[in-house]
N, C-alpha and C positions, 0 to 999 in steps of 0.2 A: 672191288671184291678182294677180300683178305683171305687167302687160301689156308695159311697156317698162323692163325692169331695166337698171341701170347695171352693166356688166361691164367690168372692166379686165383686159387680157391682156398679160402680160409675155412677150415672145418673144425668144429668142436670135437674134442676127444671122445665124448661119451655117446653121442648120437650120430652126428653127420659123418665123422670119420669112420665109425663102425658101419654105417650104411654104405659108404664108399667101399669099404673092405668087403662087405657082403656082395656088392655088385661085382667086385673083382673075383672073389672066390666062386661066385655063381657064373663066371665067364660072360657077364653081360658086357656088351661093347659100348664104350663111350670114348669121346675124343681123347687121343693120347697126348695132345699138346697142352692139356690142363695140368698145371703144376700145383700140387696140394701142399698146403702149409697147415700142419696140425697145431691147434691151440687148445688149451684146456677148456675154454668156454668161449662162445661167440661174444660174450661181454668183455673178453680180454683183447678183442681186435681193436687196437688203438687206431684212431682215424689217420694217424701219420703212417701206419702200415699201408693203408689203402692209397694215400697220396704218393708215398714212396714207390709203390708198385707201378702207378701210372708214370711217375717220373723216370723209372727204370725201363720203360717201354712196354708195359702191359697194355693190351688192347681191351681187356675186360677183367673185372674183379668180381668174384662170386664169394659171398659170405653165407655159410650154412650153420645153423644151430639147432638145438632141441626145440620141439614144439612148445609154444607158450604154455606155461604151467608144468612142464616136464623138465625144466632145467635142473641139473644136478647141483647147481649153486643158487637155487631158488629164483633169483631175479636177473640172472646174467643175460638171458635173451631179451628181456625188456630193456635193459641198458643198451644192448646192441641195436635194438629197434629205434630207440631215441637217437643214437649216434648215426644210424643209417639215414634217417630223415635229414639230419643236419648235414651229413656228408653229401647227400644228393644236391642240396642247395649250394654247397660250397664248390663241388666239382663243376656244377653248371656255371658258376661265376668264373671258374678257371678256364672255361671253354671246352670242357669235357662233356660229351653227351651223357645225360643221366642214365640212359639204357646200357651204358658200359659197366654200371655197378648194379649188382642184384643181391637181394637178401632172400633166402628161403629157409624153411624149417624142414629138416629131414631127420627121421628117427632111425634108430639102429636097425630096424626091420624093413626099412624102405630102400633096399638096394636098387630095385627096379625104378623107383621114383627118382633116385639120385642119378642113375644112368640116363633116364629120359631128360631130367633137368639139365645135366651137363651137355647133352647133345643139342637140346633146344637152345640153350644159352650160347653155345659155340656157333650154331647156325646163325643166330641173330647177330653175333659179333662179326662173323664172316661177311654178312651182308653190308656191314659198315665199311667205310674206308679205313685203312690202317691208322692207328692213333698217331698224331703228329706232336703229341705233348713232349716226348723226349727230345725231338729235334728242336722244338721251340724253346725249351729250357736251355739246351746246349748253345743256342744262339745268344741267349742273354748272359751266359756264363763267361 
């Protein structure tokens, strides 16, 4: 059981980050140990950002973007979705459980959904053993 997991959340500026802000300003409670990284678009989340997060000791990585069809950059979230599927295969080959990486669509008006998503994801990460990726990489270094 992992009591205080390290979770990195990449949130798109236009929808997901605004949804997280709405959750905060509405005083909705969600896990305080989630570290938010604001990106202009979910399509700008480079796969190396995700891998680096796991290498630096993250127990889980959450990527949130605009709903399909609502992307401010037209097709950024579709690009993100394609990368996500490739990343899931890649991290599985690295020995990282695929459930440690998650992609969800959150709009600016979905503060409650964001709060529920973060809490549900953090509970699922807590149920897993702490990630050993950082330790295994340090062993090889």
